[in-house]
Every structure is written in structure tokens, then in C-alpha cells.
C-alpha positions in Angstrom: -7.1 29.1 -19.9 -5.9 29.7 -16.1 -2.1 29.8 -14.8 -1.7 26.5 -12.9 -0.9 27.1 -9.0 2.2 25.8 -7.7 2.5 25.4 -4.3 6.0 25.7 -2.7 7.3 24.4 0.6 10.7 24.7 1.9 12.3 26.4 5.0 14.7 27.9 2.7 14.5 30.7 1.7 16.6 31.3 -1.0 14.8 28.1 -2.4 11.9 29.2 -2.1 13.2 32.4 -4.5 14.7 30.3 -6.5 11.9 28.0 -7.9 9.7 31.1 -7.2 11.4 33.2 -10.1 12.1 30.0 -12.3 7.9 29.0 -12.2 7.1 32.5 -12.7 9.5 33.2 -15.5 8.4 29.9 -16.5 3.9 31.6 -16.4 2.8 29.6 -13.2 1.5 31.1 -9.9 3.0 30.2 -6.9 2.4 30.3 -2.8 4.6 29.2 -0.5 5.1 28.1 2.9 7.8 28.2 5.2 6.7 25.2 7.6 5.2 21.7 6.8 1.8 22.6 9.2 1.3 26.1 6.6 2.2 23.9 4.0 -0.5 21.6 4.5 -3.2 24.3 5.5 -2.4 25.9 1.7 -2.3 22.8 0.2 -6.0 22.9 1.9 -6.8 25.8 1.1 -5.1 27.1 -2.6 -5.7 23.7 -4.3 -2.0 23.7 -6.2 -1.6 21.9 -9.7 1.4 20.6 -7.7 3.9 20.8 -4.7 7.6 21.3 -4.6 8.3 19.6 -0.3 11.1 19.5 1.3 11.0 16.8 3.8 13.2 18.5 7.2 10.5 21.4 8.0 9.2 22.9 11.0 6.2 21.8 13.2 5.3 18.8 10.6 8.2 16.9 8.1 7.6 16.4 4.4 6.5 13.0 4.8 3.5 13.6 7.6 2.7 16.1 4.8 2.4 14.3 2.1 0.7 11.4 3.4 -1.8 13.6 4.9 -2.8 14.7 1.4 -2.7 11.8 -0.3 -4.9 10.0 2.4 -7.4 12.6 1.9 -9.5 12.3 -1.6 -9.6 15.9 -2.1 -5.8 16.4 -2.3 -4.6 12.9 -3.6 -4.3 13.6 -7.3 -2.0 16.8 -6.6 1.6 15.8 -7.5 4.2 15.9 -5.0 7.4 16.1 -5.5 10.0 15.8 -3.0 13.0 18.5 -3.3 15.8 17.4 0.4 19.4 17.8 0.9 18.5 14.2 2.2 20.3 11.3 -0.5 19.7 8.1 1.6 18.3 5.7 -0.2 15.9 4.9 3.0 14.2 8.3 2.6 13.8 7.8 -1.0 12.2 4.7 -0.6 9.8 6.4 3.1 9.3 9.6 0.2 8.1 7.0 -2.0 5.6 4.8 0.3 4.1 7.9 2.0 3.3 10.0 -1.4 5.7 11.3 -2.6 5.2 11.3 -7.2 9.1 12.4 -6.8 12.4 12.4 -4.7 15.1 15.0 -5.7 18.0 16.1 -3.7 19.4 19.3 -3.6 21.4 20.2 -5.0 18.9 19.8 -8.0 19.4 21.2 -11.5 16.7 23.8 -12.2 15.6 23.0 -15.6 15.6 19.2 -14.3 12.9 20.6 -11.8 10.8 22.5 -14.9 11.1 19.7 -16.8 9.0 17.7 -14.5 6.4 20.6 -13.5 5.9 20.5 -17.1 5.7 16.6 -17.2 3.6 16.5 -14.2 1.2 18.9 -15.3 0.7 18.1 -19.1 2.4 22.1 -20.4 3.0 22.0 -23.7 6.7 24.1 -24.6 6.2 26.7 -27.4 8.1 25.3 -30.3 8.7 21.7 -29.8 
């Protein structure tokens, strides 16, 4: 069975490194991007199985990245989990309207994020 690939798009390197380490420990392959334009490009070239996407990004915000991916027939199937410091209901609503499947605020619970990954990728957890 092929390793599932996850794209992490965030402009905070510590967030990327934390997520990447945890996901790779769980057996996933990761690719990363530090801005929205690079994230959109990597989503199109790497065709990941799931995307973690920040909203406040240089070059292109996460709302636009999500919208462009969800409007494209080739990529609309990819689950997008918004991971952001924006805590207002209006931000959450806008993210869902632009195509996000989940909305998680920072600081985040790593166990919860891994559970979301397993749920969206329908991954069996050993021993359960």
C-alpha cells in the first residue's frame, strides 16, 4: 500500500516542522510550502491526499488557495484542514464557504489533528 501524502502550507516553520515530524512518525509522507502561491502549485503538482492550510499566508491567502482547488475538478476531492490563529466565527464560516473541510485553531491539539487525518484518509489504527 502506498504511503499517503500530506501537504502542509504554513508560513511558520515551527508549525511545519511539528506537523511534519508527527505525521512522518505515523507513516505519512509530507511536502511543505511557506506561502499560498507555492502551496497551490505544490497541491497541483504533488496531488496530496490531504492538505493542512493556514489562512494568513504571504503571496496568496488560504481562502483563495482552498477556493481555487475546490473549483477544479482534478483537486476538489482533496480534504483541506484549515489550521489558523483566526478564531472568529466569521473566519470559520468563510473558510467552510471557500471549501475547507475542517477548521482548527492554533494552538492545536496534535492528537486531534492526527485523528482528523485518520478519519479523512480512512486509515485503520493498529490495535483498534
